N, C-alpha and C positions, 0 to 999 in steps of 0.2 A: 454739391452740397456746400453751403456757405458756413455752417456752424456745427461741425461734428462734435465739438466739445459740449455744447449745450444739449445736443441729442444724447450724448453719453450720460449726462446728468438725468435726463428723462428715463433712461434705461434703469437707473437705480431704483425707481419705483418698484420694479418687478424683480430686482436682484440686489437686495440690500447688502452693502459691504463690498460690491464690485468696484475695483479700481477704475478710475476714469482713464480711458486710453487716449493717447495722442493721435493726431491725424495720421502721422507716419505709421504708428502701430496698427491703426485700422487698415491702412493700405497694405502693410506687410501681412496682416492676417488674411486679407482678401486674396493676396497673391498665393499665400500658403495653401488655401483651400483648393486652388487649381493645380497644385502639384500632385503628381501621381506617386502614391506610396509604393516603393520598390521592395518587394519581399524576396529574400534571397535564399531562404532555407528550402530544402527539398521536402517533398510530400512525405517521405519516410520518417522525417524527424518527429512527426507527431506521435509515432509509435515508440520513439526512443527517449524523448525528453521526460524528466521526472514529473510527477504530479505536483503542481505548485498551487497553494491556496492563494487567492487574491491578496495582494499587499503583503505577502511574506517577504522575507529578506533574501530568498533564493531567486535565481534567475527565472523570469517568466517562461512559459512554454514557448517552444519555437513555432514559427509559422507553419501551417499545413498547406501553404500555397507553393507551387513548384514553378511559377514563372512570374514575370513582372509586368504582365499586361494589365490594362484596366479591367476591373471587375464590373460586370453588368448586374446590378442588384436584382433586376427582374429575372434574369437567367439563373442567378444563384439560388433563388428560392422557388424557382418554377415548379420543381417536383413537390415541394412542401405545400404549395398553394394551388396545385393543378386542379384538384377536385374541391376547392374551398366552397364554391357556391353550390355545387352538387351536394356536398355533405351538409351544408346549411339547409338546403331545401328538404333533405331527408329529415332533419331535426324538426322542421316545421310541419311535418305531416299531421293531419288531423282528419277526423271523420266528417268535418264540416268543409266540403270542397271549396266553397266561396271564400271562407276565411283563409284557407291554405293558399288560394290563388292570390288574394290581396297581399298576404304576408310575404309571399315569395316574389312579388312583382319586381322589386328592385334587385333581387338576387339572380339576375339574368346573365351574369358573366360580363356585363358591360362596364362595371365599376373598375376603378383603378386599383382597388385592394391595397391602397397606400398604407393604411393603418396596420392591417395584418402583416404586411411586408416588414414594417419597422419592428413589430413584435417578434417575428420569426428571426430576423437578423440579430436583434439583441439577444434572443434566446440562444441562438447558435454560437454567437461570439462568446457568450459567457460559458456555455457548455464546453467549448474548447479551452477557455481560460482555466476553468476549474477541473475538468475531467479529461482533457486532451482529445476529446471526441466532440465534433461540432454537430452531430446528428440531432435533429429535433425530437424531443420527447412527445409522447402522445398527449400528456397533460398540457404541454406548451402549445400544441396545435389546437387543443380545445380552447385555450385562452385566445389564440389568434382568431378562431371562429367567433367566439363571444364578442371580441373587439368589433368585428364587422357587423354583428347583429345589433349591438348596442348603438353603434353609429347609424345604422340604417333605420332603426326604430326612432331615433332622435330626428332623422330627416323627415320621416312620415309625420311625426308630431309637429315639427317646425312648419311643414307645408300646411297643416291645418291652422296653426296659429297665424301664419302669414297669408292664408288663403291663396297660396301659390298655384299657378296654373301648370307649370312645367317643372320637371326635374330630370337632369341628365339628357335633355333634348327630347323628352317625350312627356305625354300628359301625366300629371301627378296623380297619386293614389286618390286624393280627396276629390279631384275632378272626375275621375272614372267611377268611384264608388260612393262618394259623399263623405261628409265630415265625420259622421258617427262611426261608420264602418272603418274609416281610416284610423281613427283614434283607437278602436278596438284591435285593429291589426297591429298597430304599434305596440300596444300593451301585450298582445300575444307573443310578439317577437321577444320582448323583454322577459316574459314569463318563461319561454323556452330557454333563453340564455341563462336564466337563473337556475333552471333545472340542470343544465349542463355543468354549471359551476358546482352545484351541490354534489354531482357525481364524482368530482375530484376529491371529495372528502379531505379538503385542506382548509382548515378554518382561517388561517392567515391570508391565504389567497382570496377566499370569499370576502373577508373583511376589507381587504385592500380594494377589491373591485366594486364592493357596495358603495364606496366613496364616490365612484364615478357617477352613479345614478343620483346621489344627493347633489353633486356638483352640477349635473345637467339641469336639474330643476331649479336650483338656486341661480344658476347663470341665466336661465331664461327669465326669471323674475327680475334679475338685475337689469336685463336688457329692456324689459317692458316698462319698468317704472323708475328709470334713472332721472333724478332731479338734483344731482349734486352740483355744488358751485364750481366755478371755473378752476380753482386750485386743485380740486379733487378729480377732475374729469379724466385725466390720463391714467392715474392709478386705478380708478374705477374701470376704465376701459380694459387695461391689462388684466385686472383681476377677473373681469367678466370673460375675457378671451380665454383665460386659463380654465375657468369652470366649464364653458361651453365647448371648447375645442381641445385644449391641451391636456386637461385632466384625464381624458380617456387614453391618450397616448402615454402619458406619464405613468399612470397606475397600472396599465397593462404591461408596460415595460418592467415595472417593479415586480409584478406578479410572476412573469416568466423568469426574472432573476432569482426570486425565491425558489422556484422549481428547479433552477440550475444548481442550487446549493451554494451560490455565491455569498460572501459575507456581507455585513451591513454596509460597509463602505461602497461595495460594488452594487448593492441594491439601490443605494442613494444615487450612485453614478448613473444607473439605468433610468431611474426616475427623473433625474435632472436633464438627461439627454432628451427624454420624451417631452418633458415640460418645455424646454427651450425650443426644441424643434417644432412642437405644437404651436407655440406662440408665434414663431417665425412663419409657420404655415398660415396662420390666421392673418398676420400682417400682410403677407403677399396676397392672400385672398381679398382682403379689403382694398389693396392697391389695384388688383385686377378688375375690381368692380368699376373702376374709372377708366381703365385703358384697354380692356378687352371687349370684343363684340359679343352680342347675344349668341351667335353661332359658336364662338369659342368656349364660352362659359356654360352654355346650356341653360342659361337664365337671363332675364333682361339686364342690360347694362344700367348702372346707377341704381340697382335694386335696393341697396341699403338706404340711400337717401329717400327713396319713395316709401320705405318702411319707417322713416323717421329716425334712422340710426346715424349717430355721429361716430364714424370710425377714425382710425389714425390719420388718414390724409386730411380729413375735415378738421380734426383737432389741431394738427400742425398748421393748417391754412388759417385757422382763426387767430393765430399769433400775428399774421400779416394783415388779415382782414377782420378786425374786431366785430364788424357788423354781423359776422356769422354767429356770434354768441347768442343773440336773441333768437335766431333761427333754430339753433340747437335746442334752446330751452322750449320752444314751441314745436319741436320735432318736425320742422320743415312742413308745417301743416297749412300754411297760407299759400294762395296762388303765386306761382313764380319762385317760391323758396327753393325748390329742388334745382331749377335751372340756374338760379343765382349762386347757389352753393357749389354746384358742379363747376361753374365758370371760375369761381374763386379758387377752388382747388387746383384747377388746371393752370391758373396764373401764378400760383404760389410755389413754394418749395416743398409742399406737403407730400408729394409723391416721392421725391428724393429722400426726405427725412424718413419716410416710412420704409423705403428700401434699406437705408442705413441701419435703422433699428432692427429690421428683420435680419440683416447680416450680423449684427451684434449678438442677437439671440442664437443664430446658427453657430457662430464662433464659440459661444458659451456651451452649447450642446457638445461640440467637438472637444472642448477642454475637459469635459467630464469623462469622456471615454478614452482619453489619451493613455491611461494606465492599462487598458485592455491589451492582452497579448495580440501581437500582429497576426492577422488572419484575413482571408478574403472577406469574411463577414464584417470585420472592423473597417476594412477599406470601403466596403459597400455602404456602411453607415456614414462614412465621411462623404461619399458621393451623393448619398440621399440628401444631405444638408445642402449641397450645391444645387441639386436638382430642385429642391424646395424653393430656393431663391430664384431660380431661372425658369420656373414653370410658367406656362402661358394660359393654363386653364385648371 
């Protein structure tokens, strides 16, 4: 990367007030993420340490880990998420068999369950911090299920909007059942998710998660009709990425923090972890659109360009190749635009700048959870940030 300082300035669009890091600091942060957190307290300490409210002046709860091996985030939440898709399919039962079949199509256990995993880890980390017990509450598991349901419903609707042919390496819902039934199936999933939230009888949680649905719709409109000028493009892109991707992670993290009993400072920390990790996830997703194969992604390569979307790699590349700006404005609609834009990105530093910006957001996510009590869950959240940056699909 040739200009990390300039890239840090770009980051301020999405994080007002953030100090601009030096190149040395960025390198140090990168190295720090790869260090393993060594937890030295015995498992019995969680039963002996006093209850400490977040940000009190007392010592934080001791770790409930009894070794210093690396934590596998997937293994750590395996029991909590073991029946996730089965439980969701139960919630989607209806006397209309075809509707149930369509709505359940993507809940086949083949998804990564990345978002529910984040929610469960945040919930357990804060449960331990507040109550000395990391066990997942039933209400928090419901939020994890709702997270995956909202995400999947948005995928169904996205495939209709984009007239996509495949999803996760298999035919999309709209290809198999048509556009109308796909839309109704997505609506049905959201309706069931809303019923599940209502059963929690927690107005604050319901209000927080209702914001996700607003953001998803607004984000899609931002993506469909963006005609902002060059000076506004990157801030618009980050804002859209929050609404379409990061909002779901951020607000569900906040919801389970509310259910843990954490104070407002830790509710905000959970929200900011989800927000920044979600933006990092989207940046990596946009990067992979250029460097991964169709087999790896489960969707065609350069799919965003073909949809007329200017993502981070393109926006960075336009600084070196100004001719991209006219293509961005016409949404790569003329013959040869997609190929020329792809070539320009590959010749520029756009991919490197995108990686560095994703790293910056991942670092910011970790900064917000640093006050959490040491635990395997906290360590897993740190590892998730690194996994997000290094994922290949």
